[in-house]
C-alpha positions in Angstrom: -59.1 69.4 23.1 -58.3 66.1 24.8 -59.9 65.1 28.1 -57.5 63.8 30.6 -58.7 61.5 33.3 -57.1 62.1 36.7 -57.7 58.6 37.9 -55.8 57.1 35.1 -53.3 59.2 35.2 -31.3 71.2 33.1 -31.3 75.7 30.2 -35.0 75.8 28.8 -37.0 78.0 26.4 -40.3 78.4 28.2 -42.4 81.3 26.8 -45.6 80.3 25.0 -47.1 82.6 22.3 -50.7 81.4 22.4 -52.8 82.6 25.4 -56.0 81.2 26.9 -58.3 83.5 28.8 -57.1 83.9 32.4 -59.2 82.4 35.1 -61.9 85.0 36.1 -62.3 83.8 39.7 -60.9 85.7 42.7 -57.4 84.8 43.8 -57.7 81.8 46.2 -55.9 82.0 49.6 -52.6 80.3 49.7 -53.5 77.2 51.7 -52.9 73.5 51.5 -55.4 71.4 49.6 -56.4 67.8 50.1 -55.2 65.5 47.3 -55.5 61.7 46.8 -52.3 59.7 46.7 -51.1 58.4 43.4 -51.5 54.6 43.1 -48.7 52.8 45.1 -47.8 55.9 47.1 -48.8 57.4 50.4 -49.1 61.2 51.1 -46.9 62.2 54.0 -47.7 65.9 54.0 -49.2 68.9 52.1 -48.0 72.4 52.9 -48.5 75.8 51.3 -46.1 78.8 51.2 -46.8 82.2 49.7 -44.2 83.3 47.1 -43.8 86.4 45.0 -46.7 86.2 42.5 -47.7 82.6 43.3 -48.6 80.1 46.0 -46.4 77.0 46.2 -48.1 73.9 47.4 -45.7 71.1 48.3 -46.7 67.5 48.5 -44.4 64.9 50.1 -45.1 61.3 49.4 -43.5 57.9 49.9 -43.6 54.5 48.3 -41.9 52.2 50.7 -41.3 54.4 53.8 -37.7 55.2 53.1 -38.1 57.4 50.0 -39.5 60.9 50.5 -40.5 62.6 47.3 -41.2 66.3 47.1 -43.6 67.6 44.4 -43.9 71.4 44.2 -46.9 73.0 42.5 -46.6 76.8 41.8 -50.0 78.4 41.4 -50.2 82.0 39.9 -51.9 84.6 42.1 -53.3 86.2 39.0 -53.8 85.4 35.3 -53.9 81.6 35.4 -54.7 80.5 31.8 -56.0 77.1 32.6 -52.7 75.4 31.5 -50.4 73.2 33.5 -46.6 73.0 32.8 -44.5 70.3 34.3 -40.8 71.1 34.5 -38.1 68.4 34.0 -34.6 67.9 35.4 -31.0 67.6 34.3 -28.3 65.0 34.7 -29.2 63.2 38.0 -31.7 65.8 39.2 -35.3 65.0 38.5 -36.6 68.6 38.5 -35.9 72.2 38.8 -37.4 74.3 41.6 -35.9 77.6 40.5 -36.1 79.8 37.4 -38.0 77.4 35.0 -40.8 77.0 37.5 -41.0 80.7 38.1 -41.0 81.5 34.4 -43.8 79.1 33.8 -45.9 80.9 36.4 -45.1 84.3 34.7 -46.4 82.8 31.5 -49.7 82.0 33.1 -49.2 78.3 33.8 -49.7 76.5 37.0 -46.3 74.7 37.2 -45.1 71.6 38.8 -41.8 69.8 39.4 -40.4 67.0 41.6 -37.1 65.9 43.2 -38.1 62.2 42.9 -36.7 61.7 46.4 -33.1 62.1 45.2 -30.6 65.0 45.3 -31.3 68.3 43.6 -27.6 68.4 42.7 -27.5 66.9 39.2 -24.0 65.3 39.7 -24.8 63.7 43.1 -25.6 60.0 43.0 -25.0 59.3 46.7 -28.6 58.1 46.7 -27.9 55.3 44.3 -26.8 52.6 46.7 -28.3 51.2 49.8 -26.4 50.8 53.0 -25.4 47.2 52.0 -24.1 48.3 48.6 -27.1 47.4 46.4 -28.7 49.7 43.9 -31.7 51.5 45.5 -34.4 50.3 43.1 -37.1 52.5 44.7 -35.1 55.7 44.1 -33.9 54.6 40.6 -37.5 53.8 39.6 -38.6 57.2 40.9 -35.9 59.0 38.9 -36.3 56.9 35.8 -40.1 56.9 35.3 -42.4 57.1 38.3 -41.9 60.6 39.6 -42.5 62.3 36.3 -45.9 60.6 36.1 -46.7 61.4 39.7 -45.7 65.0 39.0 -48.4 65.1 36.3 -51.0 63.5 38.5 -50.4 65.7 41.6 -49.9 68.8 39.5 -53.4 68.4 38.0 -55.0 67.4 41.3 -53.5 70.4 43.3 -54.4 72.8 40.5 -57.9 71.7 40.2 -58.6 71.8 43.9 -56.9 75.2 44.3 -58.8 77.0 41.5 -61.9 74.8 41.6 -61.7 74.1 37.9 -59.8 71.4 35.9 -56.7 72.0 33.9 -57.6 72.7 30.3 -54.3 71.7 28.7 -51.2 70.1 30.2 -47.6 70.3 28.9 -44.3 68.8 29.7 -41.2 71.0 29.3 -37.7 69.5 29.6 -34.3 69.2 28.1 -31.5 66.5 28.6 -32.8 64.4 31.5 -35.9 66.5 31.2 -36.1 65.4 27.6 -35.7 61.8 28.6 -38.5 62.2 31.1 -40.8 63.6 28.5 -40.2 60.6 26.3 -40.8 58.3 29.2 -44.2 60.0 29.7 -45.1 59.5 26.0 -44.0 55.8 26.2 -45.4 54.9 29.5 -48.2 57.3 30.5 -49.7 58.4 27.3 -52.6 60.3 28.9 -50.6 62.6 31.2 -49.8 65.4 28.8 -51.5 67.0 25.7 -48.1 68.3 24.6 -44.5 67.3 25.3 -41.5 69.5 24.6 -38.5 67.2 25.1 -35.3 68.7 23.8 -31.9 67.0 23.6 -33.5 63.9 25.1 -31.2 61.4 27.0 -33.0 58.5 25.4 -31.1 55.2 25.0 -29.8 56.2 28.5 -28.0 52.9 29.1 -25.9 53.3 26.0 -25.1 57.0 26.1 -24.4 57.1 29.8 -21.5 54.7 29.2 -20.6 55.8 25.7 -19.7 59.4 26.8 -16.9 58.0 29.0 -15.2 56.8 25.8 -12.8 59.8 25.3 -11.3 59.2 28.7 -10.9 55.5 28.0 -9.2 56.2 24.7 -6.7 58.6 26.1 -5.8 56.3 29.0 -5.4 53.3 26.8 -3.5 55.1 24.1 -1.3 56.9 26.8 -1.8 60.1 24.9 -3.5 63.2 26.3 -3.7 66.0 23.6 -3.5 69.5 25.0 -6.4 72.0 24.7 -4.6 73.6 21.8 -4.3 70.4 19.9 -7.9 69.4 20.5 -9.0 72.9 19.4 -6.9 72.5 16.3 -8.7 69.3 15.4 -12.1 70.9 16.0 -11.3 74.0 13.8 -9.8 71.8 11.1 -13.0 69.7 10.9 -15.1 72.8 10.6 -12.9 74.3 7.9 -13.1 71.1 5.9 -16.8 70.5 6.2 -18.4 73.8 6.8 -19.3 74.6 3.2 -21.0 71.3 2.5 -24.5 72.9 3.0 -23.7 75.7 0.5 -22.7 78.4 2.9 -19.6 79.1 5.0 -20.7 80.1 8.5 -18.4 78.2 10.9 -20.9 75.4 11.3 -20.9 71.7 10.3 -24.5 71.1 9.6 -24.4 67.3 9.4 -21.3 66.0 11.4 -22.0 62.4 10.5 -21.3 63.2 6.9 -18.1 65.0 7.5 -15.2 62.8 6.3 -12.3 64.9 7.6 -9.4 62.7 8.6 -7.5 64.0 11.7 -4.2 62.5 10.4 -4.1 65.4 7.9 -3.1 67.6 10.9 -0.1 65.6 11.9 3.0 67.7 12.1 1.1 71.0 12.4 2.4 73.3 15.2 -0.1 75.1 17.4 0.5 77.6 20.2 -1.4 77.8 23.5 -0.6 80.1 26.4 2.8 80.7 25.0 3.7 77.0 24.6 4.1 75.4 21.2 2.7 72.0 20.5 3.2 69.7 17.5 0.3 67.5 16.5 1.5 63.9 16.6 0.3 60.7 15.0 -0.8 59.5 18.4 -2.9 62.7 18.9 -4.6 62.1 15.6 -5.4 58.5 16.5 -6.9 59.6 19.7 -9.1 62.1 17.9 -10.1 59.6 15.2 -11.3 57.2 17.9 -13.2 59.8 19.8 -15.0 61.0 16.7 -15.7 57.4 15.5 -17.3 56.6 18.9 -17.0 53.6 21.2 -16.2 50.2 19.9 -16.0 46.7 21.4 -13.0 44.4 21.6 -13.4 43.4 17.9 -13.7 47.0 16.7 -17.4 46.9 16.2 -19.1 50.2 16.9 -21.2 50.4 20.1 -22.5 53.9 20.0 -22.0 57.4 18.5 -18.9 59.6 19.1 -18.3 63.3 19.6 -19.8 65.1 16.6 -17.1 66.5 14.3 -16.8 70.3 14.8 -18.5 70.2 18.2 -16.8 71.5 21.3 -15.0 68.8 23.2 -14.5 70.4 26.6 -16.8 68.2 28.7 -16.2 64.8 27.1 -12.6 65.0 25.9 -11.1 67.9 27.7 -7.8 67.4 29.5 -6.4 69.0 32.6 -2.9 69.4 34.1 -1.7 67.6 37.2 0.5 69.4 39.7 3.5 68.1 37.9 2.3 69.6 34.6 1.3 66.3 32.9 -2.1 66.0 31.5 -5.0 63.7 32.3 -8.6 63.2 31.2 -11.1 63.5 34.1 -14.0 62.0 32.1 -17.6 63.2 31.6 -19.1 63.4 35.2 -22.5 61.9 34.3 -20.8 58.9 32.7 -18.3 58.6 35.6 -21.1 58.6 38.1 -23.2 56.1 36.2 -20.3 53.6 36.1 -19.3 54.1 39.7 -22.7 54.0 41.3 -24.9 51.8 39.1 -22.4 49.5 37.3 -19.4 49.0 39.5 -21.4 49.9 42.7 -18.2 51.5 44.1 -18.6 55.3 44.7 -14.8 55.7 44.6 -14.1 53.6 41.5 -11.3 55.0 39.3 -12.7 55.0 35.8 -9.3 55.9 34.4 -8.2 52.3 35.0 -10.6 50.8 32.5 -9.3 48.9 29.5 -11.0 48.8 26.2 -12.3 45.3 27.0 -13.6 46.4 30.5 -15.3 49.4 28.9 -17.1 47.2 26.4 -18.3 44.8 29.1 -19.6 47.8 31.2 -21.5 49.0 28.1 -23.2 45.6 27.7 -23.8 45.3 31.5 -25.5 48.7 31.4 -27.9 47.7 28.7 -28.5 44.3 30.2 -29.3 45.5 33.7 -31.0 48.8 33.2 -32.5 49.2 29.8 -36.0 48.1 30.9 -35.7 50.5 33.9 -34.3 53.7 32.4 -33.4 53.0 28.7 -36.4 55.1 27.6 -36.1 53.5 24.2 -39.5 51.9 23.5 -40.5 53.0 20.0 -44.2 52.0 20.3 -45.9 55.4 20.8 -49.3 54.0 19.6 -51.1 54.9 22.8 -49.7 58.5 22.8 -50.7 58.9 19.2 -54.2 57.5 19.9 -54.8 60.0 22.8 -54.0 62.9 20.5 -50.8 63.9 22.2 -48.1 65.9 20.4 -44.4 65.5 20.9 -41.8 68.1 19.8 -38.1 67.8 20.1 -35.1 70.0 19.2 -31.7 68.5 19.0 -28.5 70.4 18.4 -26.1 68.9 15.8 -23.2 70.2 17.9 -24.3 68.6 21.1 -21.3 67.0 22.7 -23.0 65.8 25.9 -25.7 63.7 24.3 -24.6 63.2 20.7 -27.6 63.6 18.3 -27.3 60.1 16.9 -29.3 58.6 19.8 -32.3 60.7 19.1 -32.1 60.0 15.4 -31.9 56.2 16.1 -34.9 56.4 18.3 -36.9 58.4 15.7 -36.0 55.9 13.0 -37.3 53.1 15.2 -40.6 55.0 15.8 -40.9 55.5 12.0 -40.4 51.8 11.4 -42.9 50.9 14.1 -45.7 53.3 13.2 -45.6 53.5 9.4 -42.9 55.9 8.3 -42.0 59.6 8.7 -45.1 61.1 7.3 -47.5 59.3 9.6 -45.2 59.9 12.6 -45.0 63.6 11.8 -48.7 63.8 12.5 -47.9 63.7 16.2 -44.1 63.7 16.7 -41.8 66.2 15.1 -38.0 66.3 15.5 -36.0 69.4 14.5 -32.3 69.3 14.1 -30.5 72.6 14.9 -27.2 73.0 13.1 -24.4 74.3 15.2 -26.4 74.3 18.4 -25.0 72.7 21.5 -26.6 70.9 24.4 -30.0 72.5 25.3 -28.9 75.6 23.5 -25.8 77.7 22.9 -23.2 77.4 20.2 -22.8 79.3 16.9 -26.0 78.0 15.3 -29.5 79.6 15.1 -31.3 79.0 18.4 -35.0 78.2 18.3 -36.9 81.2 19.6 -40.1 79.6 21.0 -40.6 75.9 20.6 -43.0 75.7 23.5 -45.2 78.3 21.8 -45.1 76.2 18.6 -46.2 73.1 20.6 -49.0 75.0 22.2 -50.2 76.2 18.8 -50.1 72.7 17.5 -52.0 71.2 20.5 -54.6 73.9 20.8 -55.1 75.0 17.2 -53.9 72.0 15.2 -51.2 74.0 13.4 -48.3 71.5 13.1 -45.0 73.3 12.9 -43.3 72.8 9.5 -40.4 75.0 10.6 -39.3 76.6 13.9 -38.1 80.1 13.8 -34.5 80.4 15.0 -31.8 83.1 15.3 -28.2 83.3 16.5 -27.7 84.5 20.1 -26.5 87.9 18.9 -29.5 88.3 16.6 -27.3 88.8 13.5 -28.5 85.7 11.6 -31.8 83.8 11.2 -32.4 80.4 9.9 -35.6 78.3 10.3 -35.2 74.8 11.5 -36.8 72.0 9.5 -38.9 69.1 10.6 -37.2 65.8 10.2 -36.4 64.1 7.8 -36.1 67.4 5.9 -33.0 69.6 6.4 -32.3 73.2 5.9 -30.2 74.1 2.8 -28.8 77.4 1.6 -30.4 78.5 -1.7 -28.6 81.8 -2.3 -28.8 85.4 -1.1 -27.9 86.8 2.3 -26.6 83.9 4.5 -27.9 85.7 7.6 -31.5 85.8 6.3 -33.9 82.9 7.0 -35.4 83.5 3.5 -32.1 82.2 2.0 -32.7 78.7 3.2 -35.2 76.0 2.2 -36.2 72.7 3.8 -35.3 69.8 1.5 
């Protein structure tokens, strides 16, 4: 068990399998407790509110007088196990005050989350700019790094004072932005958590937040907007071409980066959608080729990863009809808001006007101005390893919102920094989930209890070699393998986990 020193310090799968003995003390009364302010902050208020099955203590703090950060700590009325679980956010929301917090309480955790002083609406970036049009660095720092750390500090302080005993083990649980926050904690505040579950992490933020605008840029510059039917036809054709590469035909492209399907093979094919017939054109195929290939600069040099082949395209590359019936590409909202608020600093900027050259410059600007603030890409996890922390990540290979290449690049950098995959796997395990979408969903086998696997690793030293997973309908099972190994079909019933091996 690690000792943590208080002075130094968007869809989730939350149920843990390993239980500590519940606290034996009588249930405390739901009342505010006095807590010290984290360094650099000032406590504005502490309030308590009884909820169903728990007491919620809310701490409000500020850093410069204009930000007002809310940190909520949910404390079980009965059955607290001694564990703390911090809940992450999604898109531009720093936390989640709803179901994930309540589920953590049901599982015996004291739970904590924060709004970082920004909107709880994940697509609202109205907080990004000050009245004079400059980026609000206080709020951006809160959202990027500071508030997740303060969430840990205050979560422990409130819990200890409420139950009159310290937290025994502390965990981070997040996906997407919550995944990025977990990596930020491992990189910047190594002693905050014993275990970090950080799925589909939005690491390399400054690259991905611009790169996911690429499909809109391609369609507007090529003046071609494939219909839903045509885009679906490309998706299905890629699956059909590359599905069986892993030895079994199950409607899933296991490793999209190794799928060599050329969309030009579909030119001339007729598809029908809503009673209308469309013919796939060469222009359509070129749009799809560029979207799959990923963003490039003015000289054609690749900047980042594209939409995984076989993955759903709706959010990144989906088109919509105008009143006159013509199609347009609205663009991925997270990328649109990043460009508008943090790069162009114009909330009404029309991203559909961007040329290829302007897009490439925005990509470089994003990295240049913000990588040290929110990039979350420092591969030096020496301190986290030294404290005994464990980091577990699940990434879906069919994730269209945050293509899996970013997480793989980061893991490769950590391997290079810290001595290779075997040494890194001692404290950091990455699991690729074939056919799984962003934070879950899709046709692939979904991991059933990654948090439970992390708890077992932290508290009993049992590092997960595989993660149990099954399709949403329960008809097929397939264990996920720890990187760099991948799951391969070895024969037998394709719906049985025993028919696959990690290689």
